[in-house]
C-alpha positions in Angstrom: -3.1 11.0 14.6 -3.1 6.8 14.8 0.4 5.0 15.5 0.6 1.4 14.7 1.2 -0.4 18.4 4.3 -2.6 18.2 3.6 -4.4 21.3 0.2 -6.3 19.8 -0.4 -8.8 16.9 -3.3 -7.1 15.6 -3.9 -3.2 14.8 -6.8 -1.1 14.0 -7.0 0.4 10.9 -7.5 3.6 12.6 -4.5 3.2 14.2 -2.5 2.8 11.2 -4.3 6.1 9.3 -2.1 9.8 10.3 1.4 6.7 10.4 4.4 8.0 9.4 5.9 7.0 6.3 9.7 7.2 6.1 11.9 6.4 3.8 15.4 3.8 3.6 17.3 7.6 5.0 14.6 7.9 8.0 13.1 10.5 6.1 9.8 11.4 6.2 8.2 10.8 2.9 4.3 11.0 4.0 1.9 9.0 6.1 -0.8 6.6 6.1 -4.3 8.0 4.5 -6.3 5.1 4.3 -6.0 0.9 3.7 -7.3 -1.1 0.8 -8.8 -4.2 1.7 -9.7 -7.0 -0.8 -13.3 -7.4 0.2 -12.8 -11.6 -0.2 -9.9 -12.3 1.5 -10.5 -9.7 4.2 -6.2 -8.6 3.6 -4.9 -5.7 3.0 -3.4 -4.9 -0.2 -2.7 -1.1 -1.0 -1.7 1.5 2.1 -3.0 4.7 0.2 0.1 7.0 1.5 -0.8 11.2 1.4 2.9 13.0 0.3 4.0 16.1 -0.9 2.2 19.6 -0.3 2.6 22.0 2.4 0.7 22.8 5.7 -2.2 20.2 4.6 -2.5 21.3 1.1 -1.4 20.8 -2.7 -0.8 17.1 -1.2 -1.3 13.8 -3.2 -2.4 10.4 -2.7 -0.9 7.2 -4.4 -1.6 3.2 -3.3 1.6 1.4 -2.3 1.4 -2.6 -2.6 1.3 -3.6 1.5 4.8 -5.5 0.2 6.1 -2.1 -0.1 6.3 -1.3 3.4 7.5 -2.8 7.1 7.1 -1.6 10.3 9.2 -0.4 12.3 8.9 -0.6 15.8 12.0 2.3 16.5 10.5 4.4 14.7 6.6 3.9 15.1 6.2 4.1 11.7 6.6 2.4 8.4 9.8 2.4 6.3 9.6 1.8 2.6 12.5 1.4 -0.1 10.5 3.7 -2.3 11.7 7.3 -2.6 9.4 10.7 -2.9 10.8 10.3 -6.7 9.6 7.7 -7.4 6.0 8.5 -5.8 6.1 11.8 -8.2 6.8 9.0 -11.1 5.0 5.8 -10.6 1.9 5.0 -13.0 -0.9 7.4 -13.2 -3.6 6.5 -11.1 -7.2 6.9 -10.9 -10.3 5.6 -9.2 -10.7 3.3 -12.6 -7.6 2.3 -11.6 -8.8 -0.4 -9.1 -10.2 -2.3 -11.5 -7.3 -2.8 -14.4 -4.9 -5.4 -13.2 -2.1 -4.1 -16.0 -2.4 -0.6 -13.7 -1.6 -3.3 -10.6 1.2 -5.2 -12.2 3.0 -1.8 -13.6 2.8 -0.2 -10.2 3.7 -3.4 -7.8 6.7 -3.3 -11.0 7.5 0.6 -10.3 7.8 0.2 -6.6 9.7 -3.3 -7.2 6.8 -5.2 -4.6 6.1 -8.8 -5.2 2.1 -9.0 -6.7 -0.5 -10.0 -4.0 -2.0 -12.7 -6.6 1.2 -14.5 -6.4 1.8 -14.9 -2.7 0.2 -18.5 -1.8 -3.7 -18.8 -1.5 -5.2 -21.0 1.7 -4.0 -24.3 0.3 -0.7 -22.9 -0.4 -1.0 -22.9 -4.1 0.4 -19.5 -6.0 -3.4 -17.7 -7.4 -0.8 -17.0 -10.7 -1.0 -13.8 -12.6 -2.6 -15.9 -15.5 -5.7 -16.4 -13.6 -6.3 -13.2 -12.0 -9.4 -13.2 -9.1 -12.6 -11.1 -11.0 -11.9 -7.8 -10.3 -15.4 -6.9 -12.1 -17.2 -9.3 -9.3 -15.6 -7.6 -6.5 -16.6 -4.2 -7.0 -20.2 -4.7 -6.0 
């Protein structure tokens, strides 16, 4: 299982996978299964979290917006305000969801996370949700 090192500025995605995710009360709600990285910017946009199940069976995966989690070096894991109930009630997810900006917007609202497309670009301008990146061209 990978862990995130609190002593380095950079971290390998291999080390993030398997890192525990805690709710605000310190309860383990899951672990990072893998990351979703935007091809053009190279920025991490989602941490796909594995949660639920027992002894590796019956667990679910759900993408959390990257801005919805923060690394806590004291816990050597990630902390989120997202609860396990919120994960269970999140907008339905499928592999096609990655091409649906409306699904992404609903998910960001559900988890109360800033949409990545509203962050400033390299020139300091907001990307703007009125002109989101062309997702279809990013898939190939």
